[in-house]
Structure formats: C-alpha cells, structure tokens
PQR file with spaces between the fields and no chain letter, atoms N, CA, C, O and H, PARSE charges and radii, in Angstrom:
ATOM       1  N    LYS     1      52.894    3.393  -79.512 -0.4000 1.5000
ATOM       2  CA   LYS     1      52.986    3.128  -78.193 -0.0000 2.0000
ATOM       3  C    LYS     1      52.762    4.415  -77.826  0.5500 1.7000
ATOM       4  O    LYS     1      52.764    5.102  -78.847 -0.5500 1.4000
ATOM       5  N    SER     2      52.503    5.295  -76.523 -0.4000 1.5000
ATOM       6  CA   SER     2      52.543    6.751  -75.884 -0.0000 2.0000
ATOM       7  C    SER     2      53.791    6.963  -75.360  0.5500 1.7000
ATOM       8  O    SER     2      54.088    6.054  -74.584 -0.5500 1.4000
ATOM       9  H    SER     2      52.502    4.737  -75.693  0.4000 1.0000
ATOM      10  N    GLY     3      54.629    7.789  -75.473 -0.4000 1.5000
ATOM      11  CA   GLY     3      55.860    8.554  -74.647 -0.0000 2.0000
ATOM      12  C    GLY     3      55.875    8.667  -73.199  0.5500 1.7000
ATOM      13  O    GLY     3      56.813    9.089  -72.522 -0.5500 1.4000
ATOM      14  H    GLY     3      54.387    8.526  -76.103  0.4000 1.0000
ATOM      15  N    ILE     4      54.191    8.043  -72.583 -0.4000 1.5000
ATOM      16  CA   ILE     4      54.278    8.640  -71.317 -0.0000 2.0000
ATOM      17  C    ILE     4      53.696    6.817  -70.704  0.5500 1.7000
ATOM      18  O    ILE     4      52.754    6.106  -71.056 -0.5500 1.4000
ATOM      19  H    ILE     4      53.429    7.700  -73.133  0.4000 1.0000
ATOM      20  N    SER     5      54.812    6.633  -69.671 -0.4000 1.5000
ATOM      21  CA   SER     5      54.618    5.236  -69.320 -0.0000 2.0000
ATOM      22  C    SER     5      53.327    5.241  -68.118  0.5500 1.7000
ATOM      23  O    SER     5      52.778    6.158  -67.507 -0.5500 1.4000
ATOM      24  H    SER     5      55.577    7.211  -69.386  0.4000 1.0000
ATOM      25  N    ASP     6      53.152    3.773  -68.116 -0.4000 1.5000
ATOM      26  CA   ASP     6      51.281    4.133  -67.112 -0.0000 2.0000
ATOM      27  C    ASP     6      52.186    4.274  -65.565  0.5500 1.7000
ATOM      28  O    ASP     6      51.440    4.733  -64.701 -0.5500 1.4000
ATOM      29  H    ASP     6      53.598    3.028  -68.612  0.4000 1.0000
ATOM      30  N    ALA     7      53.431    4.020  -65.104 -0.4000 1.5000
ATOM      31  CA   ALA     7      53.217    5.058  -64.228 -0.0000 2.0000
ATOM      32  C    ALA     7      53.349    6.306  -64.101  0.5500 1.7000
ATOM      33  O    ALA     7      53.238    6.887  -63.021 -0.5500 1.4000
ATOM      34  H    ALA     7      54.038    3.647  -65.806  0.4000 1.0000
ATOM      35  N    GLY     8      53.634    6.936  -65.343 -0.4000 1.5000
ATOM      36  CA   GLY     8      53.783    8.679  -65.304 -0.0000 2.0000
ATOM      37  C    GLY     8      52.388    8.871  -65.472  0.5500 1.7000
ATOM      38  O    GLY     8      52.077    9.816  -64.747 -0.5500 1.4000
ATOM      39  H    GLY     8      53.723    6.465  -66.221  0.4000 1.0000
ATOM      40  N    ILE     9      51.258    8.375  -66.159 -0.4000 1.5000
ATOM      41  CA   ILE     9      50.180    8.490  -66.210 -0.0000 2.0000
ATOM      42  C    ILE     9      49.550    8.664  -64.734  0.5500 1.7000
ATOM      43  O    ILE     9      48.679    9.484  -64.443 -0.5500 1.4000
ATOM      44  H    ILE     9      51.510    7.608  -66.748  0.4000 1.0000
ATOM      45  N    ALA    10      50.156    7.736  -63.854 -0.4000 1.5000
ATOM      46  CA   ALA    10      49.318    7.155  -62.701 -0.0000 2.0000
ATOM      47  C    ALA    10      49.623    8.607  -61.674  0.5500 1.7000
ATOM      48  O    ALA    10      48.839    9.283  -61.007 -0.5500 1.4000
ATOM      49  H    ALA    10      50.863    7.070  -64.090  0.4000 1.0000
ATOM      50  N    THR    11      51.287    8.735  -61.920 -0.4000 1.5000
ATOM      51  CA   THR    11      51.953   10.187  -61.136 -0.0000 2.0000
ATOM      52  C    THR    11      50.839   11.527  -61.593  0.5500 1.7000
ATOM      53  O    THR    11      50.409   12.279  -60.718 -0.5500 1.4000
ATOM      54  H    THR    11      51.923    8.186  -62.462  0.4000 1.0000
ATOM      55  N    VAL    12      50.526   11.665  -62.785 -0.4000 1.5000
ATOM      56  CA   VAL    12      50.157   12.674  -63.530 -0.0000 2.0000
ATOM      57  C    VAL    12      48.840   12.988  -62.521  0.5500 1.7000
ATOM      58  O    VAL    12      48.640   14.017  -61.875 -0.5500 1.4000
ATOM      59  H    VAL    12      50.875   11.054  -63.496  0.4000 1.0000
ATOM      60  N    MET    13      47.992   11.751  -62.593 -0.4000 1.5000
ATOM      61  CA   MET    13      46.465   11.578  -62.508 -0.0000 2.0000
ATOM      62  C    MET    13      46.406   11.783  -60.852  0.5500 1.7000
ATOM      63  O    MET    13      45.384   12.308  -60.411 -0.5500 1.4000
ATOM      64  H    MET    13      48.155   10.916  -63.118  0.4000 1.0000
ATOM      65  N    ALA    14      47.412   11.409  -59.952 -0.4000 1.5000
ATOM      66  CA   ALA    14      47.267   11.460  -58.687 -0.0000 2.0000
ATOM      67  C    ALA    14      47.579   13.129  -58.785  0.5500 1.7000
ATOM      68  O    ALA    14      46.764   13.884  -58.255 -0.5500 1.4000
ATOM      69  H    ALA    14      48.243   10.983  -60.310  0.4000 1.0000
ATOM      70  N    LEU    15      48.837   13.725  -59.508 -0.4000 1.5000
ATOM      71  CA   LEU    15      48.587   15.196  -58.978 -0.0000 2.0000
ATOM      72  C    LEU    15      47.342   16.114  -59.301  0.5500 1.7000
ATOM      73  O    LEU    15      47.030   17.091  -58.619 -0.5500 1.4000
ATOM      74  H    LEU    15      49.499   13.111  -59.939  0.4000 1.0000
ATOM      75  N    ILE    16      46.622   15.646  -60.506 -0.4000 1.5000
ATOM      76  CA   ILE    16      45.909   16.309  -60.367 -0.0000 2.0000
ATOM      77  C    ILE    16      44.279   16.259  -59.793  0.5500 1.7000
ATOM      78  O    ILE    16      43.358   17.073  -59.860 -0.5500 1.4000
ATOM      79  H    ILE    16      46.876   14.852  -61.060  0.4000 1.0000
ATOM      80  N    ALA    17      44.415   14.765  -59.142 -0.4000 1.5000
ATOM      81  CA   ALA    17      43.487   14.421  -57.652 -0.0000 2.0000
ATOM      82  C    ALA    17      43.732   15.263  -56.475  0.5500 1.7000
ATOM      83  O    ALA    17      42.910   15.931  -55.847 -0.5500 1.4000
ATOM      84  H    ALA    17      45.163   14.104  -59.087  0.4000 1.0000
ATOM      85  N    ARG    18      44.789   15.150  -56.305 -0.4000 1.5000
ATOM      86  CA   ARG    18      45.462   15.796  -55.357 -0.0000 2.0000
ATOM      87  C    ARG    18      45.086   17.666  -55.071  0.5500 1.7000
ATOM      88  O    ARG    18      45.004   18.313  -54.027 -0.5500 1.4000
ATOM      89  H    ARG    18      45.457   14.608  -56.815  0.4000 1.0000
ATOM      90  N    HIS    19      44.920   18.084  -56.602 -0.4000 1.5000
ATOM      91  CA   HIS    19      45.320   19.716  -56.274 -0.0000 2.0000
ATOM      92  C    HIS    19      43.644   19.671  -56.611  0.5500 1.7000
ATOM      93  O    HIS    19      43.371   20.796  -57.031 -0.5500 1.4000
ATOM      94  H    HIS    19      44.986   17.559  -57.451  0.4000 1.0000
ATOM      95  N    GLY    20      42.516   18.897  -56.598 -0.4000 1.5000
ATOM      96  CA   GLY    20      41.147   19.014  -56.937 -0.0000 2.0000
ATOM      97  C    GLY    20      40.654   19.358  -58.361  0.5500 1.7000
ATOM      98  O    GLY    20      39.656   19.972  -58.738 -0.5500 1.4000
ATOM      99  H    GLY    20      42.738   17.983  -56.258  0.4000 1.0000
ATOM     100  N    GLY    21      41.642   18.784  -59.017 -0.4000 1.5000
ATOM     101  CA   GLY    21      41.473   19.196  -60.756 -0.0000 2.0000
ATOM     102  C    GLY    21      40.003   18.407  -61.132  0.5500 1.7000
ATOM     103  O    GLY    21      39.067   18.975  -61.694 -0.5500 1.4000
ATOM     104  H    GLY    21      42.453   18.285  -58.711  0.4000 1.0000
ATOM     105  N    PHE    22      40.003   17.437  -60.841 -0.4000 1.5000
ATOM     106  CA   PHE    22      39.117   16.264  -61.263 -0.0000 2.0000
ATOM     107  C    PHE    22      37.444   17.028  -60.703  0.5500 1.7000
ATOM     108  O    PHE    22      36.461   17.077  -61.442 -0.5500 1.4000
ATOM     109  H    PHE    22      40.763   16.976  -60.384  0.4000 1.0000
ATOM     110  N    GLU    23      37.466   17.356  -59.810 -0.4000 1.5000
ATOM     111  CA   GLU    23      36.613   17.683  -58.968 -0.0000 2.0000
ATOM     112  C    GLU    23      35.839   19.181  -59.656  0.5500 1.7000
ATOM     113  O    GLU    23      34.635   19.270  -59.900 -0.5500 1.4000
ATOM     114  H    GLU    23      38.265   17.317  -59.210  0.4000 1.0000
ATOM     115  N    TYR    24      36.926   20.339  -59.893 -0.4000 1.5000
ATOM     116  CA   TYR    24      36.658   21.479  -60.460 -0.0000 2.0000
ATOM     117  C    TYR    24      36.533   21.237  -61.716  0.5500 1.7000
ATOM     118  O    TYR    24      35.678   22.008  -62.151 -0.5500 1.4000
ATOM     119  H    TYR    24      37.903   20.267  -59.695  0.4000 1.0000
ATOM     120  N    ALA    25      37.125   20.259  -62.910 -0.4000 1.5000
ATOM     121  CA   ALA    25      36.475   20.108  -64.447 -0.0000 2.0000
ATOM     122  C    ALA    25      35.173   19.611  -63.958  0.5500 1.7000
ATOM     123  O    ALA    25      34.308   20.170  -64.632 -0.5500 1.4000
ATOM     124  H    ALA    25      37.820   19.633  -62.556  0.4000 1.0000
ATOM     125  N    ARG    26      34.779   19.026  -63.320 -0.4000 1.5000
ATOM     126  CA   ARG    26      32.991   18.365  -63.332 -0.0000 2.0000
ATOM     127  C    ARG    26      32.589   19.477  -62.844  0.5500 1.7000
ATOM     128  O    ARG    26      32.204   20.033  -63.872 -0.5500 1.4000
ATOM     129  H    ARG    26      35.481   18.572  -62.772  0.4000 1.0000
ATOM     130  N    ARG    27      32.365   20.348  -61.841 -0.4000 1.5000
ATOM     131  CA   ARG    27      31.829   21.106  -61.340 -0.0000 2.0000
ATOM     132  C    ARG    27      31.813   22.333  -62.765  0.5500 1.7000
ATOM     133  O    ARG    27      30.873   23.127  -62.808 -0.5500 1.4000
ATOM     134  H    ARG    27      32.678   19.897  -61.005  0.4000 1.0000
ATOM     135  N    ALA    28      32.777   22.377  -63.728 -0.4000 1.5000
ATOM     136  CA   ALA    28      32.694   23.726  -64.448 -0.0000 2.0000
ATOM     137  C    ALA    28      31.704   22.845  -65.802  0.5500 1.7000
ATOM     138  O    ALA    28      30.968   23.423  -66.602 -0.5500 1.4000
ATOM     139  H    ALA    28      33.540   21.732  -63.693  0.4000 1.0000
ATOM     140  N    ALA    29      31.908   21.637  -65.754 -0.4000 1.5000
ATOM     141  CA   ALA    29      30.888   21.236  -66.844 -0.0000 2.0000
ATOM     142  C    ALA    29      29.881   21.258  -66.768  0.5500 1.7000
ATOM     143  O    ALA    29      29.062   21.491  -67.657 -0.5500 1.4000
ATOM     144  H    ALA    29      32.505   21.168  -65.104  0.4000 1.0000
ATOM     145  N    GLU    30      29.651   20.929  -65.283 -0.4000 1.5000
ATOM     146  CA   GLU    30      28.035   20.867  -64.643 -0.0000 2.0000
ATOM     147  C    GLU    30      27.575   22.089  -64.755  0.5500 1.7000
ATOM     148  O    GLU    30      26.362   22.259  -64.886 -0.5500 1.4000
ATOM     149  H    GLU    30      30.317   20.740  -64.561  0.4000 1.0000
ATOM     150  N    ILE    31      28.507   23.225  -64.723 -0.4000 1.5000
ATOM     151  CA   ILE    31      27.909   24.520  -64.862 -0.0000 2.0000
ATOM     152  C    ILE    31      27.755   24.581  -66.167  0.5500 1.7000
ATOM     153  O    ILE    31      26.525   24.544  -66.175 -0.5500 1.4000
ATOM     154  H    ILE    31      29.492   23.088  -64.617  0.4000 1.0000
ATOM     155  N    ARG    32      28.004   24.636  -67.107 -0.4000 1.5000
ATOM     156  CA   ARG    32      27.861   24.657  -68.416 -0.0000 2.0000
ATOM     157  C    ARG    32      26.797   23.898  -68.927  0.5500 1.7000
ATOM     158  O    ARG    32      25.919   24.452  -69.589 -0.5500 1.4000
ATOM     159  H    ARG    32      29.004   24.667  -67.101  0.4000 1.0000
ATOM     160  N    ALA    33      26.771   22.601  -68.680 -0.4000 1.5000
ATOM     161  CA   ALA    33      25.451   22.071  -69.002 -0.0000 2.0000
ATOM     162  C    ALA    33      24.173   22.830  -68.774  0.5500 1.7000
ATOM     163  O    ALA    33      23.372   23.169  -69.644 -0.5500 1.4000
ATOM     164  H    ALA    33      27.484   22.150  -68.143  0.4000 1.0000
ATOM     165  N    GLU    34      24.112   23.000  -67.761 -0.4000 1.5000
ATOM     166  CA   GLU    34      22.976   24.019  -66.914 -0.0000 2.0000
ATOM     167  C    GLU    34      22.548   25.039  -67.557  0.5500 1.7000
ATOM     168  O    GLU    34      21.384   25.326  -67.837 -0.5500 1.4000
ATOM     169  H    GLU    34      24.762   22.724  -67.054  0.4000 1.0000
ATOM     170  N    ARG    35      23.742   25.728  -67.850 -0.4000 1.5000
ATOM     171  CA   ARG    35      23.586   26.969  -68.891 -0.0000 2.0000
ATOM     172  C    ARG    35      23.311   26.594  -70.052  0.5500 1.7000
ATOM     173  O    ARG    35      22.438   27.260  -70.607 -0.5500 1.4000
ATOM     174  H    ARG    35      24.688   25.495  -67.623  0.4000 1.0000
ATOM     175  N    ALA    36      23.792   25.676  -70.676 -0.4000 1.5000
ATOM     176  CA   ALA    36      22.976   25.243  -71.939 -0.0000 2.0000
ATOM     177  C    ALA    36      21.597   24.722  -72.142  0.5500 1.7000
ATOM     178  O    ALA    36      20.785   24.942  -73.040 -0.5500 1.4000
ATOM     179  H    ALA    36      24.501   25.134  -70.224  0.4000 1.0000
ATOM     180  N    ILE    37      21.549   24.107  -71.264 -0.4000 1.5000
ATOM     181  CA   ILE    37      19.743   23.364  -70.632 -0.0000 2.0000
ATOM     182  C    ILE    37      19.155   24.931  -70.658  0.5500 1.7000
ATOM     183  O    ILE    37      18.416   25.231  -71.596 -0.5500 1.4000
ATOM     184  H    ILE    37      22.209   23.928  -70.534  0.4000 1.0000
ATOM     185  N    ALA    38      19.424   25.783  -69.797 -0.4000 1.5000
ATOM     186  CA   ALA    38      18.663   26.915  -69.652 -0.0000 2.0000
ATOM     187  C    ALA    38      18.171   27.616  -70.747  0.5500 1.7000
ATOM     188  O    ALA    38      17.030   28.076  -70.776 -0.5500 1.4000
ATOM     189  H    ALA    38      20.024   25.540  -69.035  0.4000 1.0000
ATOM     190  N    CYS    39      19.396   27.773  -72.114 -0.4000 1.5000
ATOM     191  CA   CYS    39      19.248   28.341  -73.331 -0.0000 2.0000
ATOM     192  C    CYS    39      18.500   27.487  -74.083  0.5500 1.7000
ATOM     193  O    CYS    39      18.276   27.795  -75.254 -0.5500 1.4000
ATOM     194  H    CYS    39      20.324   27.400  -72.090  0.4000 1.0000
ATOM     195  N    LEU    40      18.022   26.358  -73.582 -0.4000 1.5000
ATOM     196  CA   LEU    40      17.185   25.448  -74.277 -0.0000 2.0000
ATOM     197  C    LEU    40      15.741   25.992  -73.602  0.5500 1.7000
ATOM     198  O    LEU    40      14.842   25.156  -73.687 -0.5500 1.4000
ATOM     199  H    LEU    40      18.204   26.108  -72.631  0.4000 1.0000
ATOM     200  N    ASP    41      15.403   27.151  -73.001 -0.4000 1.5000
ATOM     201  CA   ASP    41      14.229   27.191  -72.654 -0.0000 2.0000
ATOM     202  C    ASP    41      12.854   28.129  -73.167  0.5500 1.7000
ATOM     203  O    ASP    41      11.745   28.355  -72.682 -0.5500 1.4000
ATOM     204  H    ASP    41      16.133   27.831  -72.932  0.4000 1.0000
ATOM     205  N    ARG    42      13.765   28.643  -74.748 -0.4000 1.5000
ATOM     206  CA   ARG    42      13.144   29.578  -75.602 -0.0000 2.0000
ATOM     207  C    ARG    42      12.644   28.735  -76.412  0.5500 1.7000
ATOM     208  O    ARG    42      12.139   29.331  -77.363 -0.5500 1.4000
ATOM     209  H    ARG    42      14.665   28.459  -75.142  0.4000 1.0000
ATOM     210  N    PHE    43      12.517   27.307  -76.510 -0.4000 1.5000
ATOM     211  CA   PHE    43      12.038   26.737  -77.747 -0.0000 2.0000
ATOM     212  C    PHE    43      10.809   25.578  -77.072  0.5500 1.7000
ATOM     213  O    PHE    43      10.714   25.254  -75.888 -0.5500 1.4000
ATOM     214  H    PHE    43      12.928   26.823  -75.737  0.4000 1.0000
ATOM     215  N    ALA    44      10.313   25.305  -77.735 -0.4000 1.5000
ATOM     216  CA   ALA    44       8.951   24.233  -77.584 -0.0000 2.0000
ATOM     217  C    ALA    44       9.544   23.022  -76.922  0.5500 1.7000
ATOM     218  O    ALA    44      10.578   22.405  -77.176 -0.5500 1.4000
ATOM     219  H    ALA    44      10.390   25.568  -78.696  0.4000 1.0000
ATOM     220  N    ASN    45       8.477   22.816  -75.864 -0.4000 1.5000
ATOM     221  CA   ASN    45       9.330   21.398  -75.317 -0.0000 2.0000
ATOM     222  C    ASN    45       8.326   19.950  -76.169  0.5500 1.7000
ATOM     223  O    ASN    45       7.166   19.550  -76.267 -0.5500 1.4000
ATOM     224  H    ASN    45       7.637   23.317  -75.657  0.4000 1.0000
ATOM     225  N    ASN    46       9.586   19.636  -76.583 -0.4000 1.5000
ATOM     226  CA   ASN    46       9.104   18.640  -77.503 -0.0000 2.0000
ATOM     227  C    ASN    46      10.482   17.731  -77.290  0.5500 1.7000
ATOM     228  O    ASN    46      11.468   17.974  -76.595 -0.5500 1.4000
ATOM     229  H    ASN    46      10.528   19.960  -76.503  0.4000 1.0000
ATOM     230  N    GLU    47      10.109   16.311  -78.356 -0.4000 1.5000
ATOM     231  CA   GLU    47      11.578   15.449  -78.529 -0.0000 2.0000
ATOM     232  C    GLU    47      12.947   16.025  -78.626  0.5500 1.7000
ATOM     233  O    GLU    47      13.819   15.762  -77.798 -0.5500 1.4000
ATOM     234  H    GLU    47       9.307   16.113  -78.920  0.4000 1.0000
ATOM     235  N    TYR    48      13.086   16.627  -79.405 -0.4000 1.5000
ATOM     236  CA   TYR    48      14.082   17.554  -79.825 -0.0000 2.0000
ATOM     237  C    TYR    48      14.774   17.784  -78.671  0.5500 1.7000
ATOM     238  O    TYR    48      15.609   16.951  -78.320 -0.5500 1.4000
ATOM     239  H    TYR    48      12.378   16.840  -80.078  0.4000 1.0000
ATOM     240  N    ARG    49      14.519   19.051  -77.826 -0.4000 1.5000
ATOM     241  CA   ARG    49      14.448   19.619  -76.890 -0.0000 2.0000
ATOM     242  C    ARG    49      14.858   18.833  -75.692  0.5500 1.7000
ATOM     243  O    ARG    49      15.805   19.212  -75.002 -0.5500 1.4000
ATOM     244  H    ARG    49      13.840   19.728  -78.112  0.4000 1.0000
ATOM     245  N    ALA    50      14.059   17.554  -75.367 -0.4000 1.5000
ATOM     246  CA   ALA    50      14.554   16.529  -74.344 -0.0000 2.0000
ATOM     247  C    ALA    50      15.606   15.674  -74.472  0.5500 1.7000
ATOM     248  O    ALA    50      16.074   15.044  -73.524 -0.5500 1.4000
ATOM     249  H    ALA    50      13.289   17.246  -75.927  0.4000 1.0000
ATOM     250  N    ALA    51      16.031   15.614  -75.672 -0.4000 1.5000
ATOM     251  CA   ALA    51      16.865   14.799  -76.346 -0.0000 2.0000
ATOM     252  C    ALA    51      18.230   15.612  -75.977  0.5500 1.7000
ATOM     253  O    ALA    51      19.247   15.095  -75.513 -0.5500 1.4000
ATOM     254  H    ALA    51      15.650   16.126  -76.442  0.4000 1.0000
ATOM     255  N    LEU    52      18.036   17.030  -76.286 -0.4000 1.5000
ATOM     256  CA   LEU    52      19.601   17.731  -76.120 -0.0000 2.0000
ATOM     257  C    LEU    52      19.476   17.804  -74.602  0.5500 1.7000
ATOM     258  O    LEU    52      20.465   17.274  -74.096 -0.5500 1.4000
ATOM     259  H    LEU    52      17.211   17.450  -76.663  0.4000 1.0000
ATOM     260  N    ILE    53      18.685   18.234  -73.759 -0.4000 1.5000
ATOM     261  CA   ILE    53      18.697   17.838  -72.339 -0.0000 2.0000
ATOM     262  C    ILE    53      19.516   17.035  -71.944  0.5500 1.7000
ATOM     263  O    ILE    53      20.567   17.245  -71.339 -0.5500 1.4000
ATOM     264  H    ILE    53      17.882   18.665  -74.170  0.4000 1.0000
ATOM     265  N    GLU    54      18.923   15.804  -72.374 -0.4000 1.5000
ATOM     266  CA   GLU    54      19.732   14.581  -71.797 -0.0000 2.0000
ATOM     267  C    GLU    54      21.073   14.447  -72.322  0.5500 1.7000
ATOM     268  O    GLU    54      22.046   13.864  -71.845 -0.5500 1.4000
ATOM     269  H    GLU    54      18.069   15.633  -72.866  0.4000 1.0000
ATOM     270  N    GLN    55      20.968   14.950  -73.149 -0.4000 1.5000
ATOM     271  CA   GLN    55      22.268   14.599  -73.810 -0.0000 2.0000
ATOM     272  C    GLN    55      23.871   15.655  -72.915  0.5500 1.7000
ATOM     273  O    GLN    55      25.009   15.283  -72.626 -0.5500 1.4000
ATOM     274  H    GLN    55      20.177   15.424  -73.537  0.4000 1.0000
ATOM     275  N    ALA    56      23.193   16.938  -72.757 -0.4000 1.5000
ATOM     276  CA   ALA    56      23.935   17.720  -71.593 -0.0000 2.0000
ATOM     277  C    ALA    56      24.362   17.057  -70.234  0.5500 1.7000
ATOM     278  O    ALA    56      25.517   16.946  -69.824 -0.5500 1.4000
ATOM     279  H    ALA    56      22.269   17.240  -72.991  0.4000 1.0000
ATOM     280  N    ARG    57      22.998   16.562  -69.500 -0.4000 1.5000
ATOM     281  CA   ARG    57      23.194   16.142  -68.735 -0.0000 2.0000
ATOM     282  C    ARG    57      23.775   14.312  -68.818  0.5500 1.7000
ATOM     283  O    ARG    57      23.646   13.784  -67.714 -0.5500 1.4000
ATOM     284  H    ARG    57      22.059   16.652  -69.833  0.4000 1.0000
ATOM     285  N    TYR    58      24.321   13.406  -69.838 -0.4000 1.5000
ATOM     286  CA   TYR    58      24.857   12.762  -69.846 -0.0000 2.0000
ATOM     287  C    TYR    58      25.958   13.109  -69.661  0.5500 1.7000
ATOM     288  O    TYR    58      26.604   13.049  -68.615 -0.5500 1.4000
ATOM     289  H    TYR    58      24.425   13.835  -70.735  0.4000 1.0000
ATOM     290  N    VAL    59      26.385   13.664  -71.088 -0.4000 1.5000
ATOM     291  CA   VAL    59      27.619   14.172  -70.691 -0.0000 2.0000
ATOM     292  C    VAL    59      28.645   14.562  -69.664  0.5500 1.7000
ATOM     293  O    VAL    59      29.866   14.447  -69.771 -0.5500 1.4000
ATOM     294  H    VAL    59      25.861   13.712  -71.938  0.4000 1.0000
ATOM     295  N    VAL    60      27.885   15.094  -68.547 -0.4000 1.5000
ATOM     296  CA   VAL    60      28.831   15.542  -67.589 -0.0000 2.0000
ATOM     297  C    VAL    60      28.199   14.285  -66.340  0.5500 1.7000
ATOM     298  O    VAL    60      28.719   14.460  -65.238 -0.5500 1.4000
ATOM     299  H    VAL    60      26.893   15.188  -68.460  0.4000 1.0000
ATOM     300  N    THR    61      27.360   13.302  -66.385 -0.4000 1.5000
ATOM     301  CA   THR    61      27.128   12.310  -65.472 -0.0000 2.0000
ATOM     302  C    THR    61      27.976   10.849  -65.866  0.5500 1.7000
ATOM     303  O    THR    61      28.249    9.854  -65.195 -0.5500 1.4000
ATOM     304  H    THR    61      26.938   13.159  -67.280  0.4000 1.0000
ATOM     305  N    ARG    62      28.186   11.148  -66.964 -0.4000 1.5000
ATOM     306  CA   ARG    62      28.883    9.399  -67.726 -0.0000 2.0000
ATOM     307  C    ARG    62      30.069    8.775  -66.967  0.5500 1.7000
ATOM     308  O    ARG    62      30.893    9.468  -66.371 -0.5500 1.4000
ATOM     309  H    ARG    62      27.964   11.956  -67.510  0.4000 1.0000
ATOM     310  N    ASP    63      30.097    7.889  -67.002 -0.4000 1.5000
ATOM     311  CA   ASP    63      31.239    7.432  -66.008 -0.0000 2.0000
ATOM     312  C    ASP    63      32.591    7.206  -66.528  0.5500 1.7000
ATOM     313  O    ASP    63      33.625    6.909  -65.929 -0.5500 1.4000
ATOM     314  H    ASP    63      29.427    7.326  -67.487  0.4000 1.0000
ATOM     315  N    ARG    64      32.325    7.443  -67.961 -0.4000 1.5000
ATOM     316  CA   ARG    64      34.114    7.539  -68.814 -0.0000 2.0000
ATOM     317  C    ARG    64      33.438    8.099  -69.649  0.5500 1.7000
ATOM     318  O    ARG    64      33.959    8.529  -70.678 -0.5500 1.4000
ATOM     319  H    ARG    64      31.485    7.685  -68.447  0.4000 1.0000
C-alpha cells in the first residue's frame, strides 16, 4: 500500500485545487495539444491525421 493515507491525498488535492493547480495544468495541456494539432497542418488531411488530432483532444478532455 502507498505510504500516504487517503486523508493525506485529500489534503494535497485540496491544496492543489485551492491554488489553481488543476486549472493551470489543464490549460497548459490544452495549449500544448493545440500546438501539436497545428503542427499537423503540414500533413495531408487523412484518417491518420484525424486520429492524431482526436487523440490530442481526448487526452485533454478525458475525465480520468
């Protein structure tokens, strides 16, 4: 089992949330995903490119 208790995890998560860490991380991920998608503009518009775009967006929007 982990060396940190459930209460400890909850405390750390509350601190992260209070200081905007989750929002900051999500926004940073969104920016990087959009940059990655923009880099795909040089490639042909096909199912492979579409799959990469879908994956980049999924990583940012997934629930867990």
